[in-house]
N, C-alpha and C positions, 0 to 999 in steps of 0.2 A: 944252371937252372934257366938262365935266359935263353940259351940254345934249345933246351927242352920245350920251353914255352913257344918259341918260334917254330920249332918242328911241329908241334901240336897244331898250331893254327894254320900252318902250310898244308898239313895233311888234310885238315878239314876243308880248306879252301879248294883242294883238288877234287873233293867230292861235289863241289858246286859247279858242275857243268851245266850248260843250258838245258840239256835233256833232263838232268836231275831236277833242276829248278821247275820245269814244266810239270814233271811228274809229281813233285811233292807240294806244290803250291796249294793244292785243293784238299790236302789232308792225307794222313798215313793210311787210314782204314778204309777210306771210301764211305759209302753209306752204311748206317747202322739200322736201316729200316727201309721200307719202300720209298722210292723217289717221291719227292713232294712237288707237285705242280703248283706253283704259287699263283697262277692266274686266278683271280677273283678272291684269293685268300687274303686275310687281314694280318698285316705285319706291324707290329709295335716296335718302335725303335727309340731308345732313350739316348740322350745326347745327339739328337737327330738334326740340329739346326746347321751343322757344319762338319767338316772333316770326314772321318770314316763313316759316321752315321748317315750324313747326307749323301755321300757317294753310294752307300749301300742302298739307301732309299731310292735313289735315282735308277739304279740297275734293277732293283726288284720291281719298281713301278714299270719299267720297260718290259718286264716279263709278265705284266698284267696284274700284279698285286695291288691291293688297296693299303695305303700307308697311313699310319698314326705316328706323327713326329712329335716326340716329347722332348722338351728342353726347358732349362731354367730361364733362358733368354726368349720370351714370348715373341718379341719383335722379330728376331732372327728366324725363329721357328716358322712364323707366319710367311715371312719372305721365302723360305726354303719351300714350304708347302705350295705357295703360289707358283714357284718355279717349276715344280714337279707337275702340277696341274690338278684337275678336279678329283683325281683319285687319292689325293693326300689332304689330311687335316692336321692342323698344328695344335698342340696342347701345352700349356705352360705348367710345368711341375718341377719340384725339387725332389729328387730321388731319396734324399735323406728324411723327408717328411712322409712317413709311412701312411698316415691317415689321408693326407692330400693325394698321395699317389693311388691309394685304393679308390678314392672318389673319381679321379681322372679315368681309371681303368673301367669303372662302371659306366662312365659317360661314353667311353669308346665302345664298350659292348652294346649299349643302347643305340649308338649312332650306326655301328657297322654290323651288328648282329652277333658278334663274337670275336675271338682272337685266336688265329692260328699259329703265328710265329712271334716270338719275342727275341729281340736282339738287345742284350743289356750292355750298352756301349758307353754310357755316361761315365766320365772320369775326370780327374784333375791331376796336374803335375805336382810333384813334391818340391819343397825347397831344396836347394843344393847345400846340404849340411850333413855333418856326421852325427852319430847318435850322441856324441859329447856336446855338440854345439846346437842341435835342432831344438826349436821351441816345442814344448809338449803339445801345446794347442794346435800348432801346424801339423805335427805328426798324427795327432788324433783326427784332424780334419780329413787328411788324405784317406785314412781307414774309413771314416764315416761315409764319404762319397764313393770311393772305389770298391770297397767291400760291403758295407751295410747298405749302400744304395743298390747294388746288385741283388743282395738278398731281399731288400724290400720289393724290388721289381719282380723277382721270381715269386715271392709269396703272393703278391697282389694278383698276379696273372695266372698262377698255377691251375686253379680249377677251370679256367676257361680254356687254356691250352690242352689240358687233359681231356676235356669234354670233346675237343675236336681232333684228338690224337695228333697234335701239332709238334712243334720243335722249338727248342730254346737254343740260342747261341750266346755264350757268355764270353766277354772279352777279357782274356788274360794277357799275357805278354811273355817275351823271352825272359823277363825278370822273374818268372815263376821258377826258373831253374838256373839263372845266371847270377853271379855275384852282384848284390845290390848296394855296394858301398857308396855312401853319400846320397842314396835315394832309397834308404832301408824302408821307409813307410810305403812307398810305391811297390817295392819288391815284395814286402810282406802281404800287401793287399792282393797282388796278382797271383802270388802262390796260393793264398786262400781261395781266390775265385776259381783257380784250377781245381782245388779239391771240392769246392761247392758244385762245380760242373760235373765232376766225376761221380760224386754221390748221387746228384740229380739224374744223371744218365741211367744209373742202376735202378734208382727208385721208380723211374717212369716206365721201365720196361714192361712191368705187368699191366700198365695202362695203355700199351701200344702207342706211347708218345716217346719223344727222343730229345736228346740234349747234346750239344757240342761245345767245344772250347776253342777259341781263336788265340793263336800265339803269333804275334807279328814282331818284327824287329822295330827299328825306328821308321815311322811313317811321316811323310812331309805334311804335318798339320800344325796348327797354331800351338798346340801344346808342346810338340817337340821343338819347334822354333824357339818358344819361350825358354824351354829347358836348356837348349844348346847355346843360348845367349849368356848363360852363366860362365864366368871365367874358370870356375872350378870344374864344371862338367866338360868345358872345352879342353882342359888339361887332361882329364880322365880319358877322353876319346883318343888321345895320342898314345895311351897304353894298349890300344887295340888296333887291329888292321882296319884300314879305310873301308874295305868292302863290308865290314861288320857293322860299322856305325853310319855309313852313308844312308840318309833317308830314302826310302822308296816312295814312288808316286802314290798319292792317296787314291787314285782311280784304280791301281792295281788291288789295293785292299778292298775297295768296293766290289770289284769283279770277284775276288776270292770269296767274300762273304756271301754274295748272291749265289755263286755256284755251290758253296758249301751247304747253304740252307736247302737248295734244291736237291742235293744229294743226301741231306741229313748226315753230314760228315761228323764223325766223332771229334776230329781235329781239323782245324783249318790253320795252315802255317804259311808264312811268307817272310822273306824270300826263301830260296831253295836250301840254304845252309841251316835253317832253323830246325827242320825235321830230324836230320842226323844228330844235330847238337842236342836235341831233347833226349835222344837214346843214349847219348854220351854224358848225361848229366853228372853221373858219378865221377867220371874222369874230369869234368870241368870243375867240380867241387874240390877235387884234389889240387887244383891249380890256385886255389885261394891264397895259400902261403906265398906262392911265387909272386902273385899280383901285388901282395903287400910289400914286396921289396922292389917293385917297379919304380924308377925314378919319376916317371910321369904321374903315376898314381899317388905317390908321396907328395908331389907337388900339388895335385888336385886336393888331397886331404888338407894340406896346409891352407890352401885358399878357401876350402869350404868351412874351415874353422875360423876364418877371418871375417868378422862381422861386416866389413866393407864390401864383400862379395855378395851379400844377400840383400 
């Protein structure tokens, strides 16, 4: 079984040539509507104070977009907006507060005149724990932010984006289709966000608006650094090839999002191995049993169920 697992990952790695990576970075299907010139368009980004949200904002602003940066950390959001320049405004919001989020959206519409693009990026990392050991409140909190926060964002902005025939980009993850052991709350939230985005894409078609879903592997952000600091997740990484778990530069994620928005891409994927892996998700699911017998993963599970690791 171990030889089968190794052969599978080796075959997948061979697909990841530089040409394939360049071709697949921006999404499988290309655009699902007319190209979106973001110049003078209003782009709302949640979780915009740092990481992927901030890098996306910088690149979209460079294309001429006007940016509304939303974040729970108002001071960081204000610093980020100041760094981008006068085209950006910062707004303090907790995406789990639907009423507060709706009020902020109305303020943005009043300030900018409307909303053309929404990037639902806000999210938190899960605790490194199994379902046997995880605290229920921690599990629920991840779903509250990563799933319900995305839904709240979509619901509050939907009439405005529809009115302008704009575009949504919802941040999912490779965990939408990969085994989520020890991060089940995160994986469940990202799988649900994928389904939310797919449904939204279809429902928006009669309104001539569009929606895409982003699937990234590990990006070099504070969230990923905090997660990888866990002894349990460090052990789990040893069960997978280095090329699969090595964090990619956050600037590449920002580039991918900016180009994906401009193309109205149905899917934005990064790095190159993610796209073929998505279409092999059935094969990957069949590997779950093999993973369960991997000595590195078993050690990771032992550590995740040790209270001293959390």
